[in-house]
C-alpha positions in Angstrom: 242.5 171.0 35.4 243.2 174.8 35.6 240.6 177.0 37.3 239.2 180.0 35.3 240.7 183.3 36.3 237.5 184.4 38.1 237.4 181.3 40.2 241.1 181.7 41.0 240.5 185.2 42.3 237.4 184.1 44.2 239.3 181.2 45.7 242.2 183.5 46.7 239.9 186.1 48.2 237.4 183.9 49.9 238.9 180.4 50.1 237.0 177.3 51.0 235.8 178.9 54.2 236.1 182.4 55.7 239.3 181.6 57.6 241.3 180.4 54.6 240.6 183.3 52.2 242.7 186.5 52.0 239.9 188.7 53.1 239.0 186.5 56.1 242.6 186.2 57.2 243.1 189.9 56.9 240.1 190.7 59.0 241.1 188.1 61.5 244.7 189.5 61.8 243.4 193.1 62.1 241.0 192.0 64.9 243.8 190.3 66.7 246.1 193.3 66.3 243.4 195.7 67.6 242.5 193.4 70.6 246.2 192.9 71.3 246.8 196.7 71.3 243.9 197.3 73.6 245.4 194.9 76.1 249.0 196.1 75.7 248.3 199.8 75.6 248.0 200.3 79.3 251.2 198.3 80.0 253.2 200.2 77.3 251.9 203.5 78.7 252.8 202.6 82.2 256.3 201.4 81.3 257.1 204.5 79.2 255.9 206.8 81.9 257.8 204.9 84.6 261.2 205.4 82.8 260.8 209.2 82.3 262.8 211.7 84.3 261.3 215.0 85.6 262.2 216.9 82.4 260.3 214.4 80.2 257.4 214.2 82.6 256.6 217.9 82.5 257.4 218.2 78.7 254.1 217.8 76.8 256.0 217.0 73.6 257.5 213.8 75.1 254.8 211.2 74.9 255.9 207.7 74.0 259.7 207.7 73.7 261.6 209.4 76.5 264.8 211.3 75.8 266.7 209.0 78.1 266.0 205.9 80.2 265.6 206.9 83.9 265.4 204.0 86.4 265.4 206.1 89.5 261.6 205.8 89.7 262.0 202.0 90.1 264.6 202.5 92.9 262.3 204.9 94.7 259.2 202.6 94.3 261.3 199.7 95.6 262.0 201.6 98.7 258.4 202.9 99.1 257.0 199.4 98.8 259.7 197.9 101.0 259.6 195.5 98.2 261.6 192.4 99.5 259.8 192.2 102.9 256.4 193.1 101.5 256.7 190.7 98.6 257.5 187.8 101.1 254.4 188.7 103.1 252.3 189.0 100.0 253.3 185.6 98.9 252.5 184.1 102.3 248.9 185.4 102.1 248.6 184.5 98.4 250.5 181.3 97.7 249.5 179.4 100.9 245.8 180.2 100.7 245.8 179.3 97.0 247.3 175.9 97.7 245.0 175.2 100.6 242.0 176.3 98.7 242.9 174.1 95.7 243.2 171.1 98.0 240.1 171.6 100.0 237.9 172.5 97.0 239.1 169.4 95.2 238.2 167.2 98.1 234.7 168.8 98.2 234.2 168.5 94.5 235.3 164.8 94.5 233.0 164.0 97.4 230.0 165.6 95.6 230.8 163.9 92.3 231.6 160.4 93.5 229.7 159.6 96.7 226.0 159.2 97.2 224.5 161.0 100.2 221.2 162.4 101.3 220.6 166.0 100.7 223.5 166.3 98.2 221.6 168.7 96.0 220.8 170.9 99.0 224.5 170.9 100.0 225.5 171.7 96.4 223.0 174.5 96.2 224.2 176.1 99.5 227.8 176.0 98.3 226.8 177.8 95.1 224.8 180.3 97.1 228.0 181.4 98.9 229.3 182.6 95.5 226.1 184.4 94.6 225.9 186.3 98.0 228.1 189.4 98.0 231.1 189.2 100.3 230.1 192.4 102.0 227.1 190.7 103.5 229.0 188.3 105.7 232.2 190.3 106.2 231.0 191.8 109.6 230.1 188.4 111.1 233.4 187.0 109.8 235.3 189.9 111.3 233.6 189.3 114.7 234.4 185.6 114.5 238.0 186.1 113.6 238.3 188.6 116.5 237.0 186.0 118.9 239.3 183.3 117.5 242.3 185.7 117.9 243.4 185.5 114.3 242.4 189.1 113.3 245.3 191.4 112.2 247.4 188.4 111.1 248.0 186.3 108.0 245.8 183.5 109.6 242.7 185.6 108.9 243.3 185.0 105.2 244.7 181.5 105.5 242.0 180.1 107.8 239.0 180.5 105.5 240.9 178.9 102.6 241.8 175.9 104.8 238.1 175.1 105.2 237.0 175.8 101.6 235.8 179.3 102.3 238.4 181.2 100.4 238.0 183.6 97.4 235.3 182.2 95.0 235.8 178.7 96.5 232.3 177.7 95.1 233.5 178.1 91.5 236.5 175.8 92.1 234.2 173.2 93.8 232.0 173.3 90.7 235.1 172.9 88.4 236.3 169.8 90.3 232.8 168.4 90.6 232.4 168.6 86.8 235.9 167.2 86.2 235.6 164.3 88.6 232.1 163.4 87.4 233.4 163.1 83.8 236.0 160.4 84.9 234.8 156.9 84.0 233.3 155.1 87.0 234.8 151.8 85.7 238.3 153.0 86.7 237.1 153.4 90.3 235.3 150.0 90.3 238.5 148.3 88.9 240.5 149.9 91.7 238.0 148.7 94.3 238.3 145.2 92.9 242.0 145.4 93.4 241.5 146.3 97.0 242.0 150.1 96.9 240.1 152.2 99.4 238.4 155.6 98.7 241.6 157.6 99.6 243.8 155.5 97.4 241.3 155.8 94.5 241.3 159.6 94.9 245.1 159.9 95.1 246.0 157.3 92.4 243.2 157.9 89.9 241.3 161.0 90.6 244.1 163.5 91.2 246.3 162.4 88.2 243.4 162.6 85.8 242.3 166.0 87.2 245.7 167.8 87.0 244.4 170.4 84.4 241.7 171.3 86.9 244.1 171.5 89.7 246.4 173.8 87.7 243.6 176.1 86.6 242.1 176.4 90.1 245.5 177.1 91.6 246.4 179.8 89.1 243.1 181.6 89.3 243.2 181.4 93.0 246.7 182.8 93.1 245.8 185.7 90.9 242.6 186.5 92.8 244.4 186.5 96.1 247.2 188.5 94.7 244.9 191.2 93.5 242.7 191.2 96.6 242.7 194.5 98.6 239.2 194.6 100.3 239.7 191.5 102.5 243.3 192.3 103.2 242.6 195.8 104.3 239.8 194.6 106.5 241.5 191.7 108.2 245.2 192.4 108.2 245.0 195.6 110.1 247.2 198.7 110.0 250.6 197.0 110.5 250.5 194.3 107.9 250.6 195.3 104.2 250.6 193.5 100.9 252.2 195.1 97.9 248.8 196.4 96.7 248.0 197.9 100.1 251.4 199.6 100.2 250.7 201.1 96.8 247.3 202.3 97.9 248.8 203.8 101.0 251.4 205.7 98.9 248.7 206.9 96.5 246.5 208.2 99.3 249.4 210.0 101.0 250.6 211.8 97.8 247.2 212.3 96.0 247.1 215.9 97.3 250.6 216.8 96.4 251.0 220.4 95.3 252.6 221.3 92.0 252.4 219.8 88.6 256.0 218.5 88.7 255.5 216.7 92.0 252.3 215.1 90.8 254.0 213.9 87.7 256.9 212.4 89.7 254.4 210.6 92.0 252.5 209.2 89.0 255.8 207.9 87.6 256.6 206.2 90.9 253.1 204.7 91.1 253.5 203.3 87.6 256.9 201.8 88.3 255.5 200.3 91.6 252.5 198.9 89.7 254.9 197.2 87.2 256.9 195.7 90.2 253.6 194.4 91.6 252.5 192.8 88.3 255.9 191.3 87.7 255.6 188.2 89.9 252.3 187.2 88.3 253.7 187.7 84.9 256.7 185.4 85.8 254.3 182.7 87.0 252.2 183.0 83.9 255.2 182.9 81.5 256.5 179.7 83.3 253.1 177.9 83.4 251.5 179.4 80.2 251.4 176.1 78.3 249.7 174.1 81.1 247.5 177.1 82.0 246.0 177.4 78.5 245.5 173.6 78.4 243.8 173.7 81.7 241.5 176.5 80.6 240.6 174.6 77.4 239.8 171.4 79.3 237.8 173.0 82.2 236.1 175.7 80.3 236.8 178.5 82.8 237.1 182.1 81.9 238.5 185.0 83.9 235.4 186.9 84.7 
């Protein structure tokens, strides 16, 4: 049976629901384009600025498309950052703490979810309090402690807290694992106990495989947060150890008072190219693990705030 023309038009414009009609899809695609542009605009701006030569930088008519591609800014920023050596050190204070933090927080989350103990609610509350209390409150006591332990001004000052579940936002990861392990059927653990498995075997053979999305999510968030961290690094690593971000901050502070418009423009181009070099490793990790990352976010319900 053919629909009347008015119903056809209405069905075409509105559809059965708002997402199927022409108007709804048009609004949805426009919103996606606007949101995508908002996120991509800074990256596009940085990239176009980083490949400009001095003539394009001081020319107000050259905005988005440079007259030629100039890669000397990247070579200069590579030298300024001492990129290869600094990247290796940045990975050592990012990758290792992220791995250790993921392991320790998963153990804590599993213990809270699976074992009965006195005062568990109090312990859980104290763990969450460590996230609510600003880091500036306990930085001085931690600084004094690390100085007494002899790990100040070394990578151990970043690795040591992560080893014992006191890394960046560890309480959030403990909560993630707690919720994930609590959702796992207790019957699986009981069946394994009947077969003679102990608590460690149950954790490794049942808990860990079922919680892989949570592990992946915790590791990636931890990696990104450690990678972008500058406050703790500047406080504990001292004046002789630099991550890529600290190198860039040092360069910016040295040349922030540069005289002359042309010199300031060149410094800005070098800073933009250096920023892209710093972002690049995280982008590579995300591109490689994007599928599992999105799945982990969907199953754990974690956002990036």
